[in-house]
C-alpha positions in Angstrom: -259.0 42.8 159.5 -258.2 43.7 156.1 -261.2 44.1 153.9 -261.8 43.3 150.4 -264.1 45.0 147.7 -267.8 44.1 147.7 -267.6 43.1 144.0 -264.7 40.7 144.8 -266.7 39.0 147.6 -269.5 38.3 145.4 -267.4 36.9 142.6 -268.2 33.4 143.0 -272.0 33.9 143.4 -272.2 34.0 147.4 -275.4 34.7 148.9 -275.9 37.0 152.1 -277.3 35.2 155.0 -281.0 35.6 155.2 -282.0 37.1 158.6 -285.5 36.0 158.5 -284.8 32.4 157.6 -286.5 32.2 154.4 -283.7 30.8 152.5 -283.4 28.0 155.3 -287.1 27.2 155.0 -286.7 26.3 151.3 -284.0 23.9 152.3 -285.4 20.4 152.5 -283.1 19.4 155.4 -284.4 22.7 157.2 -287.9 21.3 157.0 -287.0 17.8 157.8 -285.2 19.1 160.9 -288.4 21.2 162.1 -290.5 18.1 161.3 -288.3 15.9 163.5 -288.3 18.5 166.4 -292.0 19.0 166.4 -292.9 15.4 165.9 -290.2 14.0 167.9 -292.1 11.3 169.7 -293.3 9.9 166.4 -289.8 10.0 164.9 -288.1 8.4 167.9 -290.6 5.8 168.1 -290.3 5.0 164.5 -286.6 4.7 164.4 -286.8 2.5 167.5 -289.5 0.2 165.9 -287.5 0.3 162.4 -284.1 -0.7 164.3 -285.8 -3.4 166.2 -287.7 -4.9 163.0 -284.2 -5.1 161.1 -282.4 -6.7 164.2 -285.2 -9.4 164.7 -285.5 -9.9 160.8 -281.6 -10.4 160.7 -281.6 -12.7 163.6 -284.5 -14.7 161.9 -283.8 -14.8 158.3 -280.5 -13.1 157.7 -278.0 -14.5 155.5 -274.7 -16.0 157.0 -271.4 -14.6 156.3 -269.6 -16.5 153.4 -266.0 -16.1 152.2 -266.2 -16.9 148.5 -262.7 -15.7 147.0 -263.9 -16.1 143.3 -261.9 -13.9 140.9 -263.3 -13.8 137.6 -261.0 -13.5 134.6 -257.7 -15.0 136.2 -256.1 -18.3 135.6 -256.7 -19.9 138.8 -260.5 -19.3 138.5 -260.2 -20.8 135.3 -258.6 -24.0 136.5 -261.4 -24.3 139.4 -264.1 -23.6 136.7 -262.5 -26.4 134.6 -262.6 -29.0 137.5 -266.0 -28.1 138.4 -267.3 -29.0 135.0 -265.1 -32.0 134.1 -263.4 -33.2 137.2 -265.9 -32.5 140.0 -264.5 -35.2 142.3 -261.4 -32.7 142.7 -263.2 -29.4 142.6 -264.7 -29.2 146.3 -263.1 -27.8 149.4 -260.3 -29.7 151.3 -259.0 -29.9 154.7 -256.3 -31.5 156.5 -256.8 -33.8 159.8 -253.2 -33.6 161.5 -252.2 -36.2 164.0 -249.2 -35.6 166.3 -247.4 -37.5 169.0 -243.9 -36.6 169.8 -243.1 -40.1 170.8 -244.2 -41.3 167.3 -247.5 -42.4 165.7 -248.6 -45.9 165.1 -246.4 -47.7 167.6 -249.4 -48.1 170.1 -252.1 -50.3 168.9 -254.7 -48.5 170.9 -253.6 -45.1 169.4 -253.6 -46.6 165.9 -256.9 -47.9 166.5 -258.3 -44.5 167.9 -256.9 -42.7 164.8 -258.8 -45.2 162.5 -261.9 -44.6 164.3 -261.5 -40.8 164.0 -260.7 -41.2 160.0 -264.0 -43.4 159.9 -266.0 -40.7 161.4 -264.6 -38.2 158.9 -265.5 -40.4 156.2 -269.1 -40.8 157.5 -269.5 -36.8 157.4 -272.0 -35.3 155.1 -270.4 -33.9 151.8 -266.9 -35.8 152.4 -265.9 -37.7 149.0 -262.7 -39.2 150.1 -260.3 -39.4 153.1 -256.5 -40.7 152.7 -255.3 -43.0 155.1 -252.6 -41.1 157.5 -250.9 -44.3 158.7 -251.0 -46.5 155.5 -249.2 -44.1 153.1 -245.5 -43.2 153.7 -246.0 -39.9 151.9 -248.5 -38.8 154.8 -246.1 -39.3 157.5 -243.4 -37.1 158.6 -239.7 -38.3 158.5 -239.4 -38.4 162.3 -242.9 -40.2 162.4 -244.3 -37.8 165.0 -246.7 -36.2 162.5 -249.3 -37.7 159.9 -252.0 -36.2 158.1 -255.4 -37.1 156.3 -256.3 -35.4 153.4 -260.1 -34.7 153.2 -261.9 -34.0 149.8 -265.4 -32.6 149.9 -268.0 -32.5 147.0 -268.7 -28.8 147.4 -267.0 -25.3 147.9 -266.4 -23.8 151.3 -269.0 -21.3 150.7 -271.7 -24.0 150.1 -270.6 -25.9 153.2 -270.5 -23.5 155.7 -269.6 -23.5 159.4 -271.6 -26.6 160.0 -269.3 -28.7 157.9 -266.0 -27.4 160.0 -267.9 -27.8 163.3 -268.9 -31.5 162.5 -265.1 -32.1 161.2 -263.7 -31.0 164.7 -266.0 -33.3 166.6 -264.4 -36.2 164.9 -261.2 -35.7 167.0 -262.7 -37.2 169.9 -261.4 -40.8 169.8 -257.8 -40.1 168.9 -257.5 -37.3 171.5 -258.9 -40.0 174.1 -255.7 -41.9 173.5 -253.4 -38.7 174.0 -253.2 -38.0 170.3 -253.1 -34.3 169.4 -255.5 -33.7 166.7 -255.6 -30.3 164.6 -257.5 -29.2 161.5 -255.9 -27.3 158.7 -256.3 -26.6 155.1 -258.6 -24.7 152.9 -261.9 -25.4 154.9 -260.6 -24.7 158.4 -258.6 -21.8 157.4 -261.4 -20.0 155.4 -264.0 -20.6 158.2 -261.7 -19.7 161.2 -263.3 -17.7 163.5 -261.6 -14.5 164.6 -262.4 -12.3 167.7 -262.3 -8.7 167.8 -261.5 -8.5 171.5 -262.6 -5.5 173.4 -262.3 -3.4 170.2 -265.9 -1.7 170.5 -265.7 -1.1 174.1 -262.4 0.8 173.9 -263.7 2.9 171.3 -267.0 3.7 173.2 -265.2 4.4 176.4 -262.7 6.9 174.7 -265.6 8.6 173.1 -267.7 9.1 176.2 -264.4 10.6 177.8 -263.8 12.8 174.9 -267.2 14.0 174.6 -267.6 14.7 178.3 -264.6 16.8 178.3 -265.7 18.6 175.3 -269.3 19.4 176.2 -269.3 19.1 180.0 -272.9 17.9 179.8 -274.2 14.1 180.4 -276.9 14.8 177.6 -274.4 15.9 175.1 -272.0 13.2 175.9 -274.7 10.4 175.4 -276.5 11.7 172.5 -273.7 11.2 169.9 -272.8 7.9 171.2 -276.4 6.5 171.4 -277.3 7.6 168.1 -274.1 6.3 166.6 -274.7 2.7 168.3 -278.3 2.7 167.2 -277.3 3.5 163.6 -274.7 0.9 163.7 -277.0 -2.0 164.9 -279.3 -0.9 162.2 -277.0 -0.8 159.5 -275.3 -4.1 160.5 -278.8 -5.7 160.5 -279.5 -4.4 156.9 -276.2 -5.9 155.9 -277.3 -9.3 157.3 -280.5 -9.1 155.1 -278.2 -8.1 152.2 -276.6 -11.4 152.6 -279.7 -13.1 151.4 -279.0 -11.5 148.0 -275.2 -11.7 147.8 -272.3 -13.4 149.6 -271.2 -11.0 152.7 -267.7 -11.8 153.7 -266.8 -12.8 157.2 -264.6 -9.5 157.7 -267.6 -7.3 156.4 -269.3 -6.9 159.7 -266.1 -6.1 161.6 -265.0 -3.4 159.0 -268.7 -2.0 159.1 -268.6 -1.8 162.8 -265.1 0.0 162.8 -266.4 2.5 160.1 -269.9 3.0 161.3 -269.2 3.6 165.0 -266.5 6.3 163.9 -268.3 8.1 161.5 -271.8 7.9 163.3 -270.1 9.6 166.4 -268.4 12.2 164.3 -271.5 13.0 162.2 -273.8 13.5 165.4 -270.7 15.6 167.0 -270.7 18.0 164.2 -274.6 18.6 164.4 -274.9 18.5 168.2 -272.0 21.3 168.0 -273.9 23.6 165.8 -277.0 23.2 167.6 -275.2 24.2 171.0 -273.8 27.3 169.4 -277.2 28.4 168.0 -278.7 27.9 171.5 -275.8 29.8 173.1 -276.6 32.6 170.8 -280.1 33.0 171.9 -282.1 31.1 169.3 -285.2 29.3 170.0 -284.8 25.5 170.1 -287.0 24.2 167.3 -285.4 26.9 164.8 -282.1 26.0 166.1 -282.6 22.3 165.4 -284.1 23.1 161.7 -281.3 25.7 160.9 -278.6 23.1 162.2 -280.0 20.4 159.9 -279.9 22.8 157.1 -276.3 23.7 157.5 -274.3 21.2 159.6 -276.7 18.6 158.6 -276.3 19.3 155.0 -272.4 19.2 155.3 -272.9 15.8 157.0 -274.8 14.6 153.9 -272.2 15.8 151.6 -269.3 14.3 153.5 -271.2 11.2 154.1 -272.4 11.0 150.5 -268.7 11.1 149.4 -267.8 8.3 151.7 -270.4 6.1 150.4 -269.7 6.8 146.7 -265.8 6.3 147.4 -266.5 2.9 148.9 -268.9 1.8 146.4 -266.1 2.5 144.0 -264.6 -0.7 145.3 -266.8 -2.6 142.9 -264.2 -1.3 140.2 -262.0 -4.1 141.6 -263.9 -6.7 139.5 -263.8 -9.0 142.5 -267.3 -10.0 144.1 -265.6 -10.4 147.5 -264.2 -6.8 147.4 -267.3 -5.5 146.0 -269.4 -7.0 148.9 -267.2 -5.5 151.4 -268.0 -2.0 149.5 -271.8 -2.7 149.6 -271.6 -3.6 153.2 -269.7 -0.6 154.5 -271.4 1.8 152.3 -274.8 0.8 153.7 -273.5 1.3 157.5 -272.4 4.7 156.5 -275.5 5.6 154.7 -277.6 4.7 157.8 -275.4 6.6 159.9 -276.0 10.0 157.9 -279.9 9.3 157.6 -280.1 8.7 161.4 -277.9 11.8 162.1 -280.5 14.2 160.4 -283.6 12.6 161.3 -283.3 10.8 164.7 -280.6 13.2 166.2 -283.0 16.2 165.7 -285.7 14.6 167.4 -283.6 13.8 170.4 -282.3 17.4 170.4 -286.0 18.4 170.8 -286.5 16.2 173.7 -283.2 17.5 175.3 -283.9 21.1 175.1 -281.1 23.3 176.8 -279.9 20.3 178.8 -277.2 19.8 175.9 -275.6 22.9 177.2 -273.3 23.2 180.1 -275.2 23.5 183.6 -273.9 27.0 184.0 -275.2 28.0 180.4 -278.7 26.8 180.8 -281.3 29.3 180.5 -278.6 32.1 179.6 -278.6 33.8 176.2 -275.2 34.8 174.6 -275.0 37.9 172.3 -273.3 37.1 169.0 -270.1 38.6 168.5 -270.3 41.7 166.2 -267.7 40.1 163.8 -269.1 36.5 163.9 -272.0 34.8 162.4 -275.3 35.8 163.6 -278.0 34.0 165.2 -277.5 31.0 162.8 -273.9 30.4 164.5 -271.1 29.0 162.4 -272.0 26.7 159.4 -269.6 24.0 159.8 -271.1 22.3 163.1 -268.5 23.9 165.4 -268.9 25.5 168.9 -268.6 29.3 168.3 -267.1 29.9 172.0 -265.6 33.1 173.0 -262.5 34.2 171.5 -260.3 33.4 174.8 -261.3 29.5 174.4 -259.9 29.6 170.9 -256.8 31.8 171.5 -254.6 28.8 171.7 -255.7 27.6 168.2 -255.9 31.2 166.7 -252.3 31.7 167.9 -251.2 28.5 166.2 -253.1 29.6 163.0 -251.8 32.8 162.9 -248.0 31.4 163.1 -248.6 28.9 160.4 -250.6 31.4 158.2 -247.5 34.0 158.6 -244.7 31.3 158.2 -246.2 29.2 155.3 -243.1 28.1 153.5 -241.6 26.8 156.7 -244.8 25.2 157.8 -245.6 23.6 154.4 -242.0 22.4 153.8 -241.6 20.8 157.2 -244.9 19.1 157.2 -244.7 17.8 153.5 -241.2 16.4 154.6 -242.8 14.4 157.3 -245.4 13.0 155.2 -243.0 12.0 152.4 -240.7 10.4 154.9 -243.4 8.4 156.2 -244.7 7.3 152.6 -241.3 5.8 151.7 -242.1 2.2 152.8 -244.9 2.2 150.1 -242.3 1.7 147.4 -241.8 -1.8 148.8 -245.4 -2.7 149.3 -246.3 -6.1 148.4 -249.8 -7.4 148.0 -250.7 -10.7 149.2 -252.7 -12.8 151.7 -251.7 -13.8 155.2 -251.8 -17.4 155.8 -252.6 -19.6 158.8 -249.3 -18.9 160.2 -250.6 -15.6 161.3 -253.3 -16.9 163.3 -253.1 -17.0 167.2 -251.1 -20.0 168.5 -253.8 -21.5 170.4 -256.1 -21.9 167.4 -256.4 -25.5 165.7 -255.5 -23.8 162.3 -252.3 -22.5 163.6 -251.4 -25.6 165.5 -252.0 -27.6 162.2 -250.1 -25.4 160.0 -246.9 -25.5 162.6 -247.3 -29.3 162.5 -247.3 -29.5 158.6 -244.6 -26.9 158.2 -242.4 -28.8 160.7 -243.0 -32.3 159.5 -243.2 -31.8 155.7 -241.8 -28.2 154.9 -243.4 -24.7 155.0 -244.6 -25.1 151.5 -246.9 -28.0 152.3 -249.4 -25.6 153.5 -249.7 -24.0 150.1 -250.0 -26.7 147.4 -250.3 -25.5 143.9 -252.9 -27.5 141.9 -252.0 -27.9 138.3 -255.0 -28.7 136.1 -254.2 -30.0 132.7 -256.8 -30.1 129.8 -255.4 -32.9 127.3 -257.9 -32.0 124.8 -259.1 -34.0 122.0 -256.6 -36.7 121.2 -254.0 -35.4 123.7 -251.2 -37.4 124.8 -251.4 -38.6 128.4 -247.4 -38.7 128.1 -247.3 -35.0 128.6 -248.3 -35.6 132.3 -245.0 -37.2 132.8 -243.1 -34.5 131.3 -245.1 -31.9 133.5 -244.4 -33.7 136.7 -240.8 -33.9 135.7 -240.2 -30.3 134.5 -242.1 -28.8 137.5 -240.3 -31.1 140.0 -237.1 -29.7 138.5 -237.9 -26.2 139.5 -235.6 -25.5 142.6 -238.7 -24.0 144.3 -240.5 -27.0 144.1 -240.1 -29.7 146.9 -242.2 -32.5 145.5 -245.0 -33.1 142.7 -247.5 -35.8 143.0 -248.6 -38.3 140.4 -251.2 -37.1 138.2 -254.9 -37.9 138.8 -257.2 -38.5 135.7 -260.9 -37.8 135.6 -263.3 -40.8 134.6 -263.1 -39.4 130.8 -259.5 -39.5 130.7 -259.1 -35.8 129.2 -258.6 -33.8 132.4 -255.7 -34.3 135.0 -254.6 -33.0 138.4 -251.2 -32.7 139.8 -250.3 -31.3 142.9 -246.9 -29.4 143.4 -245.5 -28.5 146.9 -243.3 -25.3 147.2 -240.5 -25.0 149.1 -241.6 -21.8 150.7 -244.7 -20.8 152.8 -247.8 -19.6 150.9 -247.5 -15.8 151.7 -243.8 -15.7 150.7 -242.8 -13.6 147.7 -240.7 -16.9 146.4 -244.1 -18.8 146.2 -245.6 -15.9 144.1 -242.5 -15.8 141.7 -242.7 -19.7 141.4 -246.5 -19.3 140.1 -245.6 -16.8 137.5 -242.5 -19.0 136.5 -244.7 -22.1 136.2 -247.2 -20.0 134.0 -244.8 -18.2 131.8 -242.1 -20.5 131.3 -242.1 -24.2 132.6 -245.5 -25.3 131.5 -245.8 -23.5 128.3 -242.5 -25.0 127.1 -243.7 -28.5 128.4 -247.0 -28.7 126.7 -245.8 -27.0 123.4 -247.3 -28.9 120.3 -249.0 -31.5 122.7 -252.6 -30.1 122.2 -252.8 -29.8 126.1 -253.3 -26.8 128.4 -251.9 -26.5 131.8 -253.3 -24.2 134.4 -251.9 -23.3 137.7 -254.7 -23.0 140.4 -255.6 -23.7 144.1 -256.1 -21.4 146.9 -252.6 -20.1 147.2 -252.5 -19.2 143.2 -255.9 -17.6 143.6 -254.9 -15.2 146.5 -251.8 -14.4 144.1 -254.3 -13.6 141.2 -256.6 -11.6 143.6 -253.7 -9.6 144.6 -252.5 -8.8 141.1 -255.8 -8.1 139.7 -256.4 -5.5 142.6 -253.2 -4.0 141.7 -253.8 -3.6 138.2 -256.8 -1.5 139.0 -255.7 0.3 142.0 -254.6 3.5 140.1 -257.9 3.7 138.0 -259.7 3.3 141.2 -257.8 6.2 142.9 -257.9 8.4 139.9 -261.9 7.9 139.9 -262.4 8.6 143.4 -260.0 11.8 143.2 -261.6 13.1 140.2 -265.3 12.6 141.6 -264.0 14.3 144.9 -262.4 17.3 142.9 -265.7 17.7 141.2 -267.6 17.8 144.5 -265.5 20.2 146.2 -265.3 22.6 143.2 -269.1 22.5 143.1 -269.5 23.0 147.0 -266.7 25.9 147.3 -266.9 27.3 143.7 -263.2 27.1 143.4 -260.6 25.2 141.2 -257.5 25.5 143.5 -259.3 24.4 146.7 -260.3 21.0 145.4 -257.0 20.6 143.6 -254.9 21.2 147.0 -257.4 19.0 148.8 -257.1 16.1 146.5 -253.2 16.5 146.6 -252.9 16.9 150.2 -255.4 13.8 150.8 -253.2 11.7 148.5 -249.9 12.7 150.4 -251.7 11.9 153.9 -252.9 8.5 152.5 -249.6 7.7 151.2 -248.0 8.2 154.7 -250.7 5.9 156.1 -249.8 3.3 153.5 -246.2 3.8 154.5 -247.1 3.1 158.2 -249.0 -0.2 157.4 -246.0 -1.5 155.2 -243.4 -0.7 158.0 -245.4 -2.3 160.6 -247.1 -5.3 159.0 -244.7 -6.1 155.9 -241.4 -5.1 157.6 -242.4 -6.2 161.1 -241.5 -2.8 162.9 -243.1 -2.9 166.2 -245.4 -6.0 165.4 -245.3 -7.3 168.9 -247.0 -4.3 170.1 -249.9 -5.1 168.3 -250.0 -8.7 168.9 -248.6 -9.9 165.5 -246.3 -12.6 165.8 -244.6 -12.3 162.3 -244.3 -10.1 159.5 -247.2 -10.4 156.9 -247.9 -9.0 153.2 -250.3 -6.3 152.9 -253.9 -8.0 152.4 -254.7 -7.2 148.6 -257.9 -5.4 149.2 -256.5 -3.3 152.2 -255.1 -0.5 149.9 -258.3 0.0 147.9 -260.4 -0.4 150.9 -258.4 2.2 153.0 -258.1 4.6 150.1 -262.0 4.5 149.7 -262.6 5.2 153.3 -260.0 7.6 154.0 -260.7 9.8 151.1 -264.4 9.9 151.9 -263.5 10.6 155.8 -261.0 13.6 154.8 -264.0 15.0 153.1 -265.5 15.4 156.6 -262.7 17.6 157.7 -262.2 19.3 154.5 -265.7 20.3 154.2 -266.1 21.6 157.9 -263.0 23.6 157.9 -263.0 25.0 154.6 -266.9 26.2 154.8 -265.9 28.1 157.7 -262.7 29.6 156.1 -264.9 30.6 152.9 -267.6 32.1 155.2 -265.1 34.3 156.8 -263.6 35.2 153.4 -267.0 36.1 152.0 -267.6 38.5 155.0 -264.9 40.6 153.6 -262.0 39.3 155.7 -258.6 39.0 154.1 -257.5 35.5 152.8 -254.9 35.2 155.9 -257.5 36.4 158.4 -260.0 34.1 157.1 -257.7 31.2 157.3 -256.8 32.1 160.9 -260.4 32.6 162.0 -261.5 29.6 160.2 -259.0 27.2 161.7 -259.2 28.8 165.3 -262.7 28.3 165.3 -263.1 24.5 163.7 -259.7 23.3 165.3 -261.4 22.1 168.8 -264.3 20.2 167.3 -262.2 18.5 164.6 -259.5 17.6 167.0 -262.0 16.0 169.1 -263.7 14.4 166.2 -260.3 12.7 165.1 -259.5 11.7 168.6 -262.7 9.8 168.8 -262.3 8.2 165.2 -258.6 7.3 166.2 -259.6 5.7 169.6 -262.3 3.6 167.5 -259.8 2.3 165.0 -257.1 1.9 167.6 -259.5 -0.3 169.5 -259.8 -2.8 166.5 -255.8 -3.3 166.7 -256.8 -5.8 169.5 -258.6 -8.1 166.9 -257.1 -11.5 166.2 -257.5 -11.0 162.5 -254.3 -9.4 160.8 -256.8 -7.9 158.1 -258.7 -6.0 160.8 -255.6 -5.1 162.7 -254.1 -3.5 159.2 -257.3 -1.5 158.9 -257.2 -0.4 162.4 -253.5 0.7 162.2 -253.9 2.1 158.8 -257.3 4.1 159.4 -256.1 5.4 162.8 -252.6 6.7 161.3 -254.4 8.1 158.3 -257.0 10.2 160.5 -254.2 11.2 163.0 -252.0 12.7 160.1 -255.1 14.2 158.2 -256.4 15.8 161.4 -252.9 17.3 162.5 -250.5 17.7 159.9 -252.7 18.2 156.9 -255.6 20.1 158.5 -253.7 22.2 161.0 -250.5 22.9 159.1 -250.7 22.2 155.3 -254.2 23.5 154.8 -253.6 26.9 156.3 -250.1 27.3 154.9 -251.0 26.4 151.5 -254.0 28.5 151.4 -252.0 31.4 152.8 -249.5 30.9 150.0 -251.9 30.9 147.2 -254.0 34.0 148.5 -257.1 35.3 146.9 -256.6 32.9 144.1 -257.9 30.2 146.3 -261.5 31.2 145.4 -261.2 31.9 141.9 -263.4 30.3 139.6 -264.0 31.3 135.9 -267.3 33.0 135.4 -268.2 30.6 132.5 -267.7 27.5 134.9 -269.6 29.1 137.8 -272.6 29.7 135.4 -272.8 26.0 134.5 -272.0 24.2 137.8 -275.0 23.3 139.9 -274.9 25.0 143.3 -274.7 23.0 146.4 -273.7 25.3 149.4 -273.0 23.8 152.6 -272.3 27.1 154.3 -274.7 29.9 155.4 -277.9 30.5 153.7 
């Protein structure tokens, strides 16, 4: 291999490996790993007791998940706040009890009596303020007489009512159903509190991980350790999230997203540490020393990568929406537990396992390190340094890419750009009950109301009017007339006044369904044109609110902050990689390539969910808009996860470079040595994410598809093509850092010490 001068090798403050391990002993992770290995019984017992305590505490006092979609600073929230203070009778949650008989309702006296009995039971429920008569009001009956509804008004918000209110509401259906009437429940309360099942998601990921780990390690112990550590960490993390629910509202989707992310990163972090330990053992290192050094090198890389994931996900609070911030807190807690358990419990379990983590044929045998490879410490990136023959396929691939950089880079970039094209058409929104499984009562009610009263009936707009001091109530008739004249409004209800006579509420039914783009355009038209013109010089203020307008506002608020969020995460990641690798171009290229890969993943999500390409393959019955928080959540997770592979592969390339190898040789050796483990880790992560596509929740499906696509693109096109090709093109400048900057930057080396 081509050698470079010693002066050039030391230009970024690189340190020579310390053969006697002195530099390792000064590393706190080294000391932690040695402590865990020598006091393994206490460490394992401590973790089991701690995990058990968290699980039991969560089951006994943990807070229930709550979907509170409050969005501070937007018009729909201002309308809700006004109702709560001045018109509390109409500020609580609502629900629809839908009755259906294809032969016609109200023609059979026994059926009529049964429906009345059901309505009486609804009125008697706790927190129910009022219930309309489904048969006595012509506006509550569909034109064909087959469907009718009763509107239920509660005195509290959904977050305060909880699942018990919905369960009690469902029990009232018995009298009507006994007479053959179909009874279903829709509206705000049932839709928000709908139970979604993840299906066999976790099992799919676990089985796939077992298969991949066994093929890779050929050892039952090595197969079981990463999975066992990940599952224990996941149980602990989710229990802590449950306890966090005592302090803040944890969204219903948070445990599912936490499971998806925690299981994936937990297995991956344990995999990298275990791989490095196996390498050390096969190089002839003593068990305890191997565990300690593994923690000091691969463990430190895990801490850096995991810390980046946590910081990126915590950045979700930049959205300014409590619901989204709570998702960030929940996911970051699960990832943080995965990191801690990987550098504490796993070293202790490795101490118990001994050389049983090796293949049976390798146990008891010591391998002599290759003369041109790392010495007794093995590789520093957590990978298995196997004989050259094992890596020959990856080395040949890396050699071809490194020597054909332009061809490789242009082809790979073209693929990612093409996949990213649908992003131009991305529309943020919220999936309505029409996307729920057909067998659910929410979907049945949605379809019955849409068929009987029009698709917009499931997404009413609540127009709250503040008449002010001395306001003219005549303005309410003008508002009803002007709003009703809009071609996208089906009907406007008569205004309702509060007891004080200063606040009024009108309900406008759109002609389009809640998640339609036409509904969003209608909301903006009413706010920007119709209502300001109608209320001018009247002393009144009209606000458009309700759940549908609230989701529209949530989407737009997130959209307005998305670029700031992306810029902040990219900047922090750039600074961290610059500190770790003592380079300017390496972190710059990493940021650009990560953005390209995430953009391609966004494109896949838009094509599948918004355009509907192949939606039947994932159990999605109709196209849906992209859930407002999904792009921000995906970016936070993916930019953090991409750091895992970035740190592990670049640290190995950097190690080869500082041994004196040429830039191209370093790229070939580094990629060839890390490709096997990175590929296995990516396959496990993809399997975990794909498993969640079986969920009934469209949001979980989106996250599963998006994360799986992003990891697949990152581990193949980015890591195996774009990283080596761009590094080959840039040459020695990859590792350039101004001396003045090198002096002021802190040192955080994840490589060989």
